[in-house]
Every structure is written in structure tokens, then in C-alpha cells.
ZALUM-53984 format. One record per residue: x, y, z of N, C-alpha, C, O, CB in turn; residue number from 1. Coordinates in steps of 0.001 Angstrom, whole numbers, plus 500000, padded with zeros to 6 digits. Each point is the difference from the previous one (the first is absolute). Last residue first. Glycine has a CB too. Layout:
N
<n.x X; n.y Y; n.z Z; ca.x X; ca.y Y; ca.z Z; c.x X; c.y Y; c.z Z; o.x X; o.y Y; o.z Z; cb.x X; cb.y Y; cb.z Z; tigu NUM>
...
This chain:
117
<n.x 478207; n.y 489971; n.z 497334; ca.x 499031; ca.y 500497; ca.z 500665; c.x 501339; c.y 500822; c.z 500671; o.x 499831; o.y 500826; o.z 500896; cb.x 497681; cb.y 497293; cb.z 499299; tigu 117>
<n.x 503343; n.y 498001; n.z 496780; ca.x 498788; ca.y 500738; ca.z 499734; c.x 498781; c.y 500557; c.z 501248; o.x 498844; o.y 499664; o.z 500259; cb.x 501723; cb.y 498828; cb.z 497537; tigu 116>
<n.x 505173; n.y 500475; n.z 500182; ca.x 499141; ca.y 500301; ca.z 501472; c.x 498366; c.y 500756; c.z 499382; o.x 499711; o.y 501129; o.z 499602; cb.x 503075; cb.y 499587; cb.z 502278; tigu 115>
<n.x 501155; n.y 498399; n.z 493942; ca.x 499762; ca.y 501143; ca.z 501500; c.x 498407; c.y 498882; c.z 500320; o.x 499077; o.y 499617; o.z 499281; cb.x 502051; cb.y 504103; cb.z 499862; tigu 114>
<n.x 502455; n.y 494788; n.z 496465; ca.x 498894; ca.y 500645; ca.z 500644; c.x 500228; c.y 500339; c.z 501475; o.x 501052; o.y 499750; o.z 500588; cb.x 497542; cb.y 499057; cb.z 497810; tigu 113>
<n.x 504205; n.y 501322; n.z 497125; ca.x 499471; ca.y 499038; ca.z 501391; c.x 499104; c.y 500824; c.z 500421; o.x 499768; o.y 501205; o.z 499892; cb.x 502217; cb.y 497576; cb.z 501007; tigu 112>
<n.x 500062; n.y 500920; n.z 494412; ca.x 499277; ca.y 500125; ca.z 500839; c.x 499758; c.y 499264; c.z 501270; o.x 499624; o.y 498852; o.z 500237; cb.x 499885; cb.y 501937; cb.z 497955; tigu 111>
<n.x 505095; n.y 498684; n.z 498715; ca.x 498834; ca.y 500147; ca.z 499550; c.x 498405; c.y 500796; c.z 501448; o.x 500520; o.y 500212; o.z 501096; cb.x 500942; cb.y 497244; cb.z 496822; tigu 110>
<n.x 504106; n.y 502012; n.z 500292; ca.x 499165; ca.y 499724; ca.z 500932; c.x 498363; c.y 500564; c.z 500700; o.x 499548; o.y 500727; o.z 500884; cb.x 502919; cb.y 498797; cb.z 499104; tigu 109>
<n.x 502259; n.y 502474; n.z 497067; ca.x 499236; ca.y 498630; ca.z 499580; c.x 499236; c.y 500032; c.z 501354; o.x 500129; o.y 501001; o.z 500705; cb.x 501687; cb.y 497381; cb.z 497593; tigu 108>
<n.x 500193; n.y 505842; n.z 500553; ca.x 499216; ca.y 499871; ca.z 498591; c.x 499084; c.y 498279; c.z 500535; o.x 498855; o.y 499685; o.z 499675; cb.x 503565; cb.y 501896; cb.z 497981; tigu 107>
<n.x 499078; n.y 501384; n.z 506243; ca.x 500446; ca.y 499224; ca.z 499833; c.x 498861; c.y 499909; c.z 498271; o.x 498777; o.y 500136; o.z 499956; cb.x 502457; cb.y 499004; cb.z 503152; tigu 106>
<n.x 498548; n.y 504691; n.z 499897; ca.x 500009; ca.y 498961; ca.z 500019; c.x 500641; c.y 499306; c.z 498973; o.x 500355; o.y 500719; o.z 499066; cb.x 498033; cb.y 499749; cb.z 502141; tigu 105>
<n.x 502193; n.y 504168; n.z 499284; ca.x 500029; ca.y 499129; ca.z 501339; c.x 499885; c.y 498932; c.z 500490; o.x 500481; o.y 499603; o.z 501061; cb.x 499128; cb.y 501644; cb.z 499022; tigu 104>
<n.x 499558; n.y 502330; n.z 495977; ca.x 501126; ca.y 498899; ca.z 499895; c.x 500448; c.y 499571; c.z 501011; o.x 501170; o.y 499621; o.z 499938; cb.x 499454; cb.y 501105; cb.z 498438; tigu 103>
<n.x 495190; n.y 502554; n.z 501271; ca.x 501222; ca.y 500218; ca.z 500499; c.x 501545; c.y 499207; c.z 499997; o.x 500984; o.y 500302; o.z 500675; cb.x 497100; cb.y 500592; cb.z 500374; tigu 102>
<n.x 497279; n.y 497531; n.z 497194; ca.x 500077; ca.y 501152; ca.z 499791; c.x 501319; c.y 500775; c.z 500080; o.x 500592; o.y 500391; o.z 498994; cb.x 497271; cb.y 499233; cb.z 501614; tigu 101>
<n.x 500443; n.y 496530; n.z 502027; ca.x 501110; ca.y 499928; ca.z 498716; c.x 500383; c.y 501016; c.z 498931; o.x 501067; o.y 500022; o.z 499385; cb.x 498169; cb.y 497966; cb.z 500860; tigu 100>
<n.x 499545; n.y 503561; n.z 504106; ca.x 501090; ca.y 498690; ca.z 500080; c.x 500153; c.y 499743; c.z 498600; o.x 500987; o.y 500340; o.z 499347; cb.x 498315; cb.y 498417; cb.z 502901; tigu 99>
<n.x 496642; n.y 502695; n.z 498325; ca.x 500693; ca.y 500913; ca.z 500386; c.x 501356; c.y 499741; c.z 500027; o.x 500449; o.y 500859; o.z 499241; cb.x 497783; cb.y 499764; cb.z 501763; tigu 98>
<n.x 498544; n.y 496460; n.z 498677; ca.x 499900; ca.y 500389; ca.z 499212; c.x 501551; c.y 500944; c.z 499424; o.x 500815; o.y 499917; o.z 499082; cb.x 496435; cb.y 499596; cb.z 501765; tigu 97>
<n.x 501225; n.y 497650; n.z 502868; ca.x 500840; ca.y 499712; ca.z 499292; c.x 499911; c.y 500864; c.z 499028; o.x 501093; o.y 499872; o.z 499449; cb.x 499001; cb.y 498121; cb.z 501239; tigu 96>
<n.x 497828; n.y 503730; n.z 502717; ca.x 501544; ca.y 500821; ca.z 499754; c.x 500156; c.y 499060; c.z 499618; o.x 501187; o.y 499963; o.z 500322; cb.x 499767; cb.y 501631; cb.z 501048; tigu 95>
<n.x 495139; n.y 497554; n.z 497970; ca.x 500205; ca.y 501729; ca.z 499642; c.x 501693; c.y 500032; c.z 500515; o.x 500835; o.y 500674; o.z 499397; cb.x 496147; cb.y 500674; cb.z 501309; tigu 94>
<n.x 500901; n.y 494623; n.z 500245; ca.x 499523; ca.y 499716; ca.z 498555; c.x 500910; c.y 501325; c.z 499933; o.x 501091; o.y 499796; o.z 499467; cb.x 496110; cb.y 498786; cb.z 500032; tigu 93>
<n.x 502074; n.y 500729; n.z 505004; ca.x 501447; ca.y 499263; ca.z 499192; c.x 499657; c.y 500082; c.z 498209; o.x 500911; o.y 499626; o.z 499260; cb.x 499633; cb.y 498157; cb.z 503118; tigu 92>
<n.x 496572; n.y 504210; n.z 500244; ca.x 500474; ca.y 500676; ca.z 500368; c.x 501433; c.y 499193; c.z 499700; o.x 501073; o.y 500594; o.z 499886; cb.x 496934; cb.y 500643; cb.z 501574; tigu 91>
<n.x 497779; n.y 496779; n.z 498083; ca.x 500090; ca.y 501281; ca.z 499018; c.x 501199; c.y 500620; c.z 500136; o.x 500370; o.y 500497; o.z 498937; cb.x 497377; cb.y 499970; cb.z 501158; tigu 90>
<n.x 500922; n.y 496027; n.z 502735; ca.x 500603; ca.y 499338; ca.z 498312; c.x 500164; c.y 501028; c.z 498923; o.x 500519; o.y 499916; o.z 498887; cb.x 498144; cb.y 497905; cb.z 501388; tigu 89>
<n.x 500563; n.y 502835; n.z 504774; ca.x 501227; ca.y 499727; ca.z 499752; c.x 500097; c.y 500035; c.z 498565; o.x 500911; o.y 500526; o.z 499360; cb.x 499402; cb.y 498252; cb.z 502670; tigu 88>
<n.x 495607; n.y 504512; n.z 499107; ca.x 500757; ca.y 498250; ca.z 500759; c.x 500626; c.y 500026; c.z 499199; o.x 499917; o.y 500668; o.z 498969; cb.x 498743; cb.y 497668; cb.z 502046; tigu 87>
<n.x 499333; n.y 506907; n.z 499538; ca.x 500631; ca.y 498817; ca.z 498532; c.x 500842; c.y 498451; c.z 501691; o.x 500762; o.y 499964; o.z 500967; cb.x 500791; cb.y 503093; cb.z 495583; tigu 86>
<n.x 497038; n.y 501216; n.z 504466; ca.x 498622; ca.y 499124; ca.z 500124; c.x 499723; c.y 499537; c.z 499049; o.x 498922; o.y 499741; o.z 499466; cb.x 500204; cb.y 501258; cb.z 501839; tigu 85>
<n.x 504954; n.y 501826; n.z 499790; ca.x 499235; ca.y 499937; ca.z 501317; c.x 498977; c.y 498720; c.z 499944; o.x 499755; o.y 499270; o.z 500960; cb.x 500403; cb.y 503477; cb.z 499341; tigu 84>
<n.x 501875; n.y 499562; n.z 495790; ca.x 500321; ca.y 498638; ca.z 500553; c.x 499975; c.y 499848; c.z 500796; o.x 500628; o.y 498957; o.z 500186; cb.x 500175; cb.y 500661; cb.z 498950; tigu 83>
<n.x 498115; n.y 504494; n.z 498943; ca.x 499574; ca.y 499171; ca.z 500204; c.x 500388; c.y 499014; c.z 500293; o.x 498997; o.y 499506; o.z 500514; cb.x 500189; cb.y 501423; cb.z 498718; tigu 82>
<n.x 503094; n.y 502963; n.z 501746; ca.x 499150; ca.y 499613; ca.z 500613; c.x 498740; c.y 498388; c.z 499889; o.x 499498; o.y 499314; o.z 500891; cb.x 501359; cb.y 503455; cb.z 499112; tigu 81>
<n.x 504554; n.y 497008; n.z 498621; ca.x 498957; ca.y 501227; ca.z 500126; c.x 498543; c.y 499824; c.z 500521; o.x 499566; o.y 498866; o.z 500205; cb.x 501702; cb.y 501894; cb.z 497915; tigu 80>
<n.x 504149; n.y 497825; n.z 502524; ca.x 499311; ca.y 499297; ca.z 500014; c.x 498689; c.y 500822; c.z 499352; o.x 500122; o.y 500992; o.z 500718; cb.x 501247; cb.y 497612; cb.z 501156; tigu 79>
<n.x 504005; n.y 500231; n.z 496759; ca.x 499111; ca.y 501364; ca.z 500442; c.x 498457; c.y 499671; c.z 500140; o.x 499440; o.y 499704; o.z 498945; cb.x 502235; cb.y 501903; cb.z 499692; tigu 78>
<n.x 503841; n.y 496175; n.z 501136; ca.x 498677; ca.y 499864; ca.z 499967; c.x 498652; c.y 500760; c.z 500417; o.x 499524; o.y 499898; o.z 501131; cb.x 501820; cb.y 498506; cb.z 498902; tigu 77>
<n.x 503793; n.y 501355; n.z 498414; ca.x 499348; ca.y 500693; ca.z 500743; c.x 498961; c.y 500213; c.z 499423; o.x 499642; o.y 500771; o.z 499110; cb.x 501914; cb.y 499963; cb.z 501862; tigu 76>
<n.x 503155; n.y 496654; n.z 498131; ca.x 498165; ca.y 499471; ca.z 500269; c.x 500216; c.y 500839; c.z 500353; o.x 501150; o.y 500210; o.z 500385; cb.x 497716; cb.y 497784; cb.z 500055; tigu 75>
<n.x 506062; n.y 500428; n.z 497126; ca.x 498918; ca.y 500412; ca.z 501808; c.x 499109; c.y 500634; c.z 498964; o.x 500192; o.y 500261; o.z 498812; cb.x 501483; cb.y 500587; cb.z 503998; tigu 74>
<n.x 502012; n.y 495118; n.z 494975; ca.x 498735; ca.y 501015; ca.z 500808; c.x 499747; c.y 500867; c.z 500504; o.x 499798; o.y 499504; o.z 501108; cb.x 499982; cb.y 499485; cb.z 499063; tigu 73>
<n.x 502592; n.y 496812; n.z 498372; ca.x 500874; ca.y 501217; ca.z 499645; c.x 499266; c.y 500874; c.z 500075; o.x 500492; o.y 500970; o.z 499424; cb.x 500902; cb.y 498261; cb.z 499292; tigu 72>
<n.x 497250; n.y 495743; n.z 500458; ca.x 500497; ca.y 500460; ca.z 500660; c.x 500763; c.y 501610; c.z 499793; o.x 500657; o.y 500113; o.z 498965; cb.x 499125; cb.y 497314; cb.z 501467; tigu 71>
<n.x 494882; n.y 500367; n.z 498162; ca.x 501618; ca.y 500134; ca.z 499556; c.x 501235; c.y 500352; c.z 501426; o.x 499561; o.y 500596; o.z 500984; cb.x 499254; cb.y 500602; cb.z 496331; tigu 70>
<n.x 496701; n.y 495730; n.z 503133; ca.x 500610; ca.y 501426; ca.z 500377; c.x 501216; c.y 499836; c.z 498896; o.x 500800; o.y 499081; o.z 499824; cb.x 498554; cb.y 501323; cb.z 503159; tigu 69>
<n.x 496904; n.y 496112; n.z 498202; ca.x 500115; ca.y 500551; ca.z 498140; c.x 501282; c.y 501293; c.z 500463; o.x 500364; o.y 500590; o.z 498982; cb.x 496175; cb.y 499151; cb.z 499573; tigu 68>
<n.x 502696; n.y 497343; n.z 505823; ca.x 500389; ca.y 499891; ca.z 498298; c.x 500400; c.y 500160; c.z 498874; o.x 500948; o.y 499623; o.z 499312; cb.x 498426; cb.y 500211; cb.z 501395; tigu 67>
<n.x 497751; n.y 502412; n.z 503242; ca.x 501635; ca.y 500059; ca.z 499974; c.x 501121; c.y 499002; c.z 498781; o.x 500965; o.y 500374; o.z 499334; cb.x 498293; cb.y 500053; cb.z 503517; tigu 66>
<n.x 495446; n.y 500598; n.z 498029; ca.x 501363; ca.y 500282; ca.z 498467; c.x 500560; c.y 500364; c.z 500365; o.x 500453; o.y 501048; o.z 499542; cb.x 499074; cb.y 499342; cb.z 498829; tigu 65>
<n.x 497877; n.y 499564; n.z 505497; ca.x 499342; ca.y 498079; ca.z 499011; c.x 500765; c.y 500489; c.z 498256; o.x 499794; o.y 499337; o.z 498983; cb.x 496420; cb.y 499928; cb.z 502473; tigu 64>
<n.x 504737; n.y 503822; n.z 502369; ca.x 500610; ca.y 498907; ca.z 500463; c.x 499029; c.y 498862; c.z 498537; o.x 500288; o.y 498928; o.z 499466; cb.x 500315; cb.y 501947; cb.z 504074; tigu 63>
<n.x 498320; n.y 503949; n.z 496676; ca.x 500965; ca.y 499117; ca.z 499551; c.x 500671; c.y 498642; c.z 500434; o.x 500786; o.y 499448; o.z 499230; cb.x 499307; cb.y 502563; cb.z 500266; tigu 62>
<n.x 495386; n.y 498852; n.z 500771; ca.x 500499; ca.y 500286; ca.z 499361; c.x 500979; c.y 499699; c.z 499313; o.x 500137; o.y 499214; o.z 499062; cb.x 498865; cb.y 501576; cb.z 501883; tigu 61>
<n.x 499944; n.y 500305; n.z 503662; ca.x 500053; ca.y 498203; ca.z 499947; c.x 500298; c.y 500307; c.z 498038; o.x 501189; o.y 499786; o.z 499761; cb.x 496316; cb.y 498669; cb.z 502910; tigu 60>
<n.x 502960; n.y 505701; n.z 499145; ca.x 501515; ca.y 498462; ca.z 500426; c.x 500018; c.y 499156; c.z 499784; o.x 500939; o.y 499235; o.z 499779; cb.x 499490; cb.y 500995; cb.z 501526; tigu 59>
<n.x 495638; n.y 502799; n.z 497928; ca.x 501280; ca.y 500072; ca.z 498842; c.x 500851; c.y 499402; c.z 500320; o.x 500703; o.y 499448; o.z 499154; cb.x 499104; cb.y 502326; cb.z 500178; tigu 58>
<n.x 497065; n.y 498219; n.z 504178; ca.x 499391; ca.y 498874; ca.z 499028; c.x 501049; c.y 500177; c.z 498991; o.x 500529; o.y 498956; o.z 499619; cb.x 496747; cb.y 501084; cb.z 500757; tigu 57>
<n.x 502979; n.y 501878; n.z 503361; ca.x 500182; ca.y 498397; ca.z 499894; c.x 499921; c.y 499931; c.z 499496; o.x 500617; o.y 499005; o.z 499620; cb.x 499141; cb.y 500133; cb.z 501178; tigu 56>
<n.x 499529; n.y 505227; n.z 499516; ca.x 501612; ca.y 499460; ca.z 499184; c.x 500099; c.y 498410; c.z 500764; o.x 501097; o.y 499472; o.z 500181; cb.x 500663; cb.y 503436; cb.z 499640; tigu 55>
<n.x 493731; n.y 498462; n.z 501001; ca.x 500378; ca.y 500948; ca.z 497666; c.x 502088; c.y 499370; c.z 500393; o.x 500700; o.y 499347; o.z 499227; cb.x 496937; cb.y 505089; cb.z 500134; tigu 54>
<n.x 500375; n.y 496073; n.z 504815; ca.x 499505; ca.y 498620; ca.z 499003; c.x 499973; c.y 499694; c.z 498779; o.x 499942; o.y 499016; o.z 499262; cb.x 499014; cb.y 501008; cb.z 501988; tigu 53>
<n.x 502613; n.y 503865; n.z 501657; ca.x 500717; ca.y 498924; ca.z 499941; c.x 499381; c.y 498602; c.z 499834; o.x 500509; o.y 498909; o.z 500259; cb.x 500796; cb.y 502542; cb.z 500936; tigu 52>
<n.x 496977; n.y 502683; n.z 498229; ca.x 500271; ca.y 500082; ca.z 499103; c.x 501294; c.y 498814; c.z 500379; o.x 500810; o.y 499689; o.z 499128; cb.x 497952; cb.y 502921; cb.z 500028; tigu 51>
<n.x 497053; n.y 497612; n.z 502923; ca.x 500163; ca.y 499529; ca.z 498777; c.x 500980; c.y 500494; c.z 499080; o.x 499809; o.y 499824; o.z 498797; cb.x 498169; cb.y 499759; cb.z 501609; tigu 50>
<n.x 502638; n.y 501002; n.z 504179; ca.x 499283; ca.y 498838; ca.z 499633; c.x 499404; c.y 499708; c.z 498840; o.x 499863; o.y 498797; o.z 499781; cb.x 499924; cb.y 501351; cb.z 502079; tigu 49>
<n.x 501260; n.y 504586; n.z 499217; ca.x 501246; ca.y 498755; ca.z 499966; c.x 499827; c.y 498194; c.z 499912; o.x 500725; o.y 499231; o.z 499368; cb.x 500221; cb.y 502777; cb.z 502186; tigu 48>
<n.x 495342; n.y 501777; n.z 496142; ca.x 500712; ca.y 499382; ca.z 501763; c.x 501223; c.y 499857; c.z 499778; o.x 500399; o.y 499839; o.z 498846; cb.x 497895; cb.y 498680; cb.z 502117; tigu 47>
<n.x 500520; n.y 503350; n.z 494147; ca.x 499327; ca.y 499513; ca.z 501140; c.x 501306; c.y 500603; c.z 501666; o.x 500970; o.y 500677; o.z 500341; cb.x 497508; cb.y 496596; cb.z 497605; tigu 46>
<n.x 502435; n.y 503431; n.z 496839; ca.x 499517; ca.y 498333; ca.z 499974; c.x 498856; c.y 500009; c.z 500968; o.x 498986; o.y 499372; o.z 499696; cb.x 503442; cb.y 499378; cb.z 499911; tigu 45>
<n.x 500203; n.y 505023; n.z 500248; ca.x 498627; ca.y 499903; ca.z 498944; c.x 499557; c.y 498730; c.z 499966; o.x 498848; o.y 499704; o.z 499686; cb.x 501834; cb.y 501952; cb.z 498774; tigu 44>
<n.x 503415; n.y 499600; n.z 504199; ca.x 498772; ca.y 499864; ca.z 500619; c.x 499246; c.y 500239; c.z 499353; o.x 499043; o.y 500405; o.z 500660; cb.x 501456; cb.y 499884; cb.z 500920; tigu 43>
<n.x 504004; n.y 496774; n.z 496405; ca.x 498839; ca.y 500947; ca.z 500477; c.x 499002; c.y 500602; c.z 500841; o.x 499139; o.y 499140; o.z 500185; cb.x 501442; cb.y 500179; cb.z 498647; tigu 42>
<n.x 502784; n.y 496779; n.z 499217; ca.x 499109; ca.y 500469; ca.z 501105; c.x 500077; c.y 500868; c.z 499728; o.x 501193; o.y 500026; o.z 499702; cb.x 498815; cb.y 498994; cb.z 501816; tigu 41>
<n.x 503394; n.y 498652; n.z 495390; ca.x 499914; ca.y 500957; ca.z 501208; c.x 498096; c.y 499978; c.z 499684; o.x 499431; o.y 499951; o.z 498910; cb.x 503614; cb.y 501983; cb.z 501200; tigu 40>
<n.x 502009; n.y 494555; n.z 499418; ca.x 498812; ca.y 500474; ca.z 500253; c.x 499553; c.y 500943; c.z 500488; o.x 500335; o.y 500319; o.z 501141; cb.x 499683; cb.y 498226; cb.z 498778; tigu 39>
<n.x 504165; n.y 498687; n.z 497875; ca.x 499620; ca.y 500994; ca.z 501046; c.x 498498; c.y 500035; c.z 499737; o.x 499611; o.y 499614; o.z 498898; cb.x 502662; cb.y 501870; cb.z 501239; tigu 38>
<n.x 501772; n.y 494560; n.z 498202; ca.x 498586; ca.y 500497; ca.z 499903; c.x 499787; c.y 500829; c.z 501693; o.x 500166; o.y 499593; o.z 501150; cb.x 498822; cb.y 498005; cb.z 496808; tigu 37>
<n.x 505228; n.y 499908; n.z 498735; ca.x 499832; ca.y 500835; ca.z 500806; c.x 498722; c.y 500217; c.z 499816; o.x 499672; o.y 500125; o.z 498820; cb.x 502394; cb.y 500633; cb.z 501322; tigu 36>
<n.x 501160; n.y 495998; n.z 497879; ca.x 498933; ca.y 500490; ca.z 499054; c.x 499491; c.y 500340; c.z 501532; o.x 499737; o.y 498982; o.z 500642; cb.x 499816; cb.y 499538; cb.z 496526; tigu 35>
<n.x 505428; n.y 499260; n.z 501875; ca.x 498507; ca.y 500295; ca.z 500030; c.x 499312; c.y 501159; c.z 499484; o.x 500339; o.y 500790; o.z 499118; cb.x 499981; cb.y 498054; cb.z 502586; tigu 34>
<n.x 504419; n.y 500935; n.z 498253; ca.x 499718; ca.y 498611; ca.z 498936; c.x 498767; c.y 499504; c.z 500785; o.x 499888; o.y 498777; o.z 499915; cb.x 502795; cb.y 500305; cb.z 499186; tigu 33>
<n.x 499281; n.y 506398; n.z 499782; ca.x 499939; ca.y 499160; ca.z 500919; c.x 499225; c.y 498409; c.z 499713; o.x 499128; o.y 499924; o.z 499134; cb.x 501039; cb.y 502475; cb.z 502154; tigu 32>
<n.x 500501; n.y 501453; n.z 496295; ca.x 500759; ca.y 499687; ca.z 499967; c.x 500105; c.y 498747; c.z 501261; o.x 500858; o.y 499121; o.z 500075; cb.x 499666; cb.y 503192; cb.z 498499; tigu 31>
<n.x 495840; n.y 500528; n.z 499350; ca.x 500470; ca.y 500179; ca.z 500690; c.x 501025; c.y 499082; c.z 499426; o.x 499800; o.y 499645; o.z 498839; cb.x 498579; cb.y 501301; cb.z 502795; tigu 30>
<n.x 497021; n.y 501420; n.z 496254; ca.x 501134; ca.y 499041; ca.z 500058; c.x 500728; c.y 500508; c.z 500673; o.x 500065; o.y 501229; o.z 499993; cb.x 499851; cb.y 497864; cb.z 498261; tigu 29>
<n.x 494803; n.y 502317; n.z 502780; ca.x 501879; ca.y 500681; ca.z 499690; c.x 500593; c.y 498761; c.z 500172; o.x 499923; o.y 499305; o.z 501013; cb.x 500387; cb.y 503285; cb.z 500138; tigu 28>
<n.x 494399; n.y 499095; n.z 498910; ca.x 500494; ca.y 498816; ca.z 500130; c.x 501522; c.y 500761; c.z 499193; o.x 500156; o.y 500835; o.z 499108; cb.x 497281; cb.y 496973; cb.z 500940; tigu 27>
<n.x 497529; n.y 503161; n.z 502841; ca.x 500502; ca.y 500702; ca.z 499185; c.x 501697; c.y 499001; c.z 500042; o.x 500428; o.y 499579; o.z 501074; cb.x 497699; cb.y 503177; cb.z 499385; tigu 26>
<n.x 496257; n.y 496311; n.z 499519; ca.x 501206; ca.y 500411; ca.z 499641; c.x 500729; c.y 500606; c.z 499917; o.x 499978; o.y 500712; o.z 498996; cb.x 499476; cb.y 498682; cb.z 500676; tigu 25>
<n.x 494820; n.y 500675; n.z 501868; ca.x 500691; ca.y 501025; ca.z 499019; c.x 501637; c.y 498809; c.z 500203; o.x 499794; o.y 499796; o.z 501196; cb.x 498636; cb.y 503639; cb.z 499391; tigu 24>
<n.x 496015; n.y 495091; n.z 500601; ca.x 501184; ca.y 500684; ca.z 500927; c.x 501303; c.y 500050; c.z 498187; o.x 499984; o.y 499370; o.z 498943; cb.x 499432; cb.y 498986; cb.z 504861; tigu 23>
<n.x 495961; n.y 501775; n.z 495743; ca.x 500104; ca.y 498721; ca.z 501246; c.x 501729; c.y 500550; c.z 500432; o.x 500289; o.y 500626; o.z 501020; cb.x 497827; cb.y 496568; cb.z 497700; tigu 22>
<n.x 500208; n.y 503695; n.z 496950; ca.x 498999; ca.y 500598; ca.z 500689; c.x 499916; c.y 499737; c.z 501384; o.x 498961; o.y 500288; o.z 500593; cb.x 500012; cb.y 499683; cb.z 497484; tigu 21>
<n.x 505693; n.y 499997; n.z 498994; ca.x 498685; ca.y 498894; ca.z 499928; c.x 499202; c.y 500980; c.z 501038; o.x 500568; o.y 500779; o.z 500766; cb.x 500544; cb.y 496254; cb.z 498860; tigu 20>
<n.x 503866; n.y 503841; n.z 497898; ca.x 498853; ca.y 500350; ca.z 500920; c.x 498989; c.y 499331; c.z 499802; o.x 499744; o.y 499781; o.z 498816; cb.x 500843; cb.y 502122; cb.z 501358; tigu 19>
<n.x 505214; n.y 499548; n.z 499575; ca.x 498542; ca.y 498943; ca.z 499667; c.x 499349; c.y 499933; c.z 500776; o.x 500225; o.y 499943; o.z 501209; cb.x 500440; cb.y 498773; cb.z 497749; tigu 18>
<n.x 504113; n.y 503597; n.z 500363; ca.x 499452; ca.y 500150; ca.z 501042; c.x 498381; c.y 499164; c.z 498771; o.x 499875; o.y 500268; o.z 498805; cb.x 501907; cb.y 502480; cb.z 503272; tigu 17>
<n.x 503922; n.y 497684; n.z 499311; ca.x 499572; ca.y 500284; ca.z 498587; c.x 498565; c.y 499414; c.z 500802; o.x 500122; o.y 499225; o.z 500949; cb.x 502194; cb.y 500458; cb.z 496629; tigu 16>
<n.x 502818; n.y 502528; n.z 504076; ca.x 498472; ca.y 498584; ca.z 500709; c.x 498703; c.y 500388; c.z 498433; o.x 499829; o.y 501080; o.z 499435; cb.x 500169; cb.y 499450; cb.z 504797; tigu 15>
<n.x 503565; n.y 502694; n.z 498356; ca.x 500429; ca.y 499035; ca.z 498516; c.x 498991; c.y 498708; c.z 499740; o.x 500350; o.y 498845; o.z 499759; cb.x 502419; cb.y 501661; cb.z 500689; tigu 14>
<n.x 496515; n.y 502420; n.z 503741; ca.x 501125; ca.y 500880; ca.z 498562; c.x 500039; c.y 499724; c.z 498626; o.x 499938; o.y 500649; o.z 498956; cb.x 501576; cb.y 499407; cb.z 502546; tigu 13>
<n.x 496609; n.y 497696; n.z 502623; ca.x 498426; ca.y 500779; ca.z 499673; c.x 501173; c.y 501147; c.z 498490; o.x 499663; o.y 500662; o.z 499018; cb.x 498102; cb.y 499622; cb.z 504707; tigu 12>
<n.x 504619; n.y 495967; n.z 498803; ca.x 498596; ca.y 499282; ca.z 498481; c.x 499384; c.y 501678; c.z 499966; o.x 499461; o.y 500305; o.z 498936; cb.x 499191; cb.y 496184; cb.z 501884; tigu 11>
<n.x 504455; n.y 504750; n.z 501791; ca.x 500437; ca.y 499443; ca.z 498755; c.x 498982; c.y 499367; c.z 499404; o.x 499584; o.y 500305; o.z 498882; cb.x 502498; cb.y 499464; cb.z 501821; tigu 10>
<n.x 496974; n.y 500808; n.z 503494; ca.x 500669; ca.y 500877; ca.z 499642; c.x 500708; c.y 500111; c.z 498323; o.x 500134; o.y 501156; o.z 499599; cb.x 499988; cb.y 498664; cb.z 503100; tigu 9>
<n.x 498377; n.y 497061; n.z 499823; ca.x 499187; ca.y 499952; ca.z 500067; c.x 499727; c.y 501877; c.z 499096; o.x 499078; o.y 500554; o.z 499401; cb.x 500930; cb.y 496967; cb.z 502927; tigu 8>
<n.x 504285; n.y 500006; n.z 500158; ca.x 499174; ca.y 499748; ca.z 498862; c.x 498799; c.y 499934; c.z 499434; o.x 499841; o.y 498983; o.z 499325; cb.x 501500; cb.y 500451; cb.z 501044; tigu 7>
<n.x 500596; n.y 503196; n.z 502723; ca.x 500722; ca.y 500275; ca.z 498895; c.x 499556; c.y 498835; c.z 498280; o.x 499910; o.y 500135; o.z 498780; cb.x 502210; cb.y 500806; cb.z 503661; tigu 6>
<n.x 496255; n.y 498477; n.z 502608; ca.x 499123; ca.y 501317; ca.z 498980; c.x 500950; c.y 500378; c.z 499346; o.x 499649; o.y 501132; o.z 499670; cb.x 498666; cb.y 499932; cb.z 501681; tigu 5>
<n.x 501229; n.y 493654; n.z 500621; ca.x 500666; ca.y 501056; ca.z 500381; c.x 499709; c.y 501536; c.z 498994; o.x 499772; o.y 499795; o.z 498808; cb.x 502015; cb.y 498113; cb.z 502182; tigu 4>
<n.x 496482; n.y 497129; n.z 498708; ca.x 499595; ca.y 501235; ca.z 501181; c.x 500424; c.y 501098; c.z 500462; o.x 499471; o.y 500782; o.z 500789; cb.x 500070; cb.y 497828; cb.z 499734; tigu 3>
<n.x 498436; n.y 497284; n.z 495918; ca.x 501052; ca.y 500760; ca.z 499718; c.x 499587; c.y 500922; c.z 501364; o.x 498897; o.y 500479; o.z 500266; cb.x 501581; cb.y 499301; cb.z 496725; tigu 2>
<n.x 499666; n.y 494466; n.z 502181; ca.x 499171; ca.y 501776; ca.z 499939; c.x 500691; c.y 500904; c.z 500225; o.x 501113; o.y 499870; o.z 500511; cb.x 497086; cb.y 499661; cb.z 500259; tigu 1>
């Protein structure tokens, strides 16, 4: 996971953004052998309980895509208010689409199903 403020600042400065009604993803190529993620869930989403639920769902969606991720990327996932009412399947589909458009997902590795609830 991205934790250092300078990593987030580099993504803001040099990353390219991909958008979806549920979320946005800012991606940047790195020289690291791993792909790191950061999550942004602003107060516009709702209370702390709601924001934490959104973060848990996003982490689960990322975890399910782990085998398909290309190494060497930093990704900032920015949740939008519409994500609050979305189920895990919709979140996973949106995230998969954004990561594929950003080049973070490997070409192989077909559709992986996400939990139904």
C-alpha cells in the first residue's frame, strides 16, 4: 500500500487519471518490482462507517485481482459518492476496467469473479 506523502504527491503530479462513475484511478509507472495501491475516500462519501466500508470493499476487489496485476505501478483509487450504493461485483468490474485501461492489468488472466454480496 502507498503510505508516504511523497508517493501520493508524485502520483498527483505525474500520474495519469482514468475515470468511471464509481471511482477514478490515478496510475504511474515505477521501477519497483511490485504494484502499490493507495485509497482515497473523502468525507463526501458519508460517515466514517461508510468510508471504512468502501475501503474494505476496494481492498477486497484489489485482492481478488492480485494475480493479474503487472509489477511496477503505483495506483491511487479515488472513491466517488456513487460507490456507496454499489455492490462488490460492480466495484470490482469498475476497478478492473480502469486498471486495464491504465495498463496495470496483465493481458492474460481472464475474468475473475468477485463475491456476490
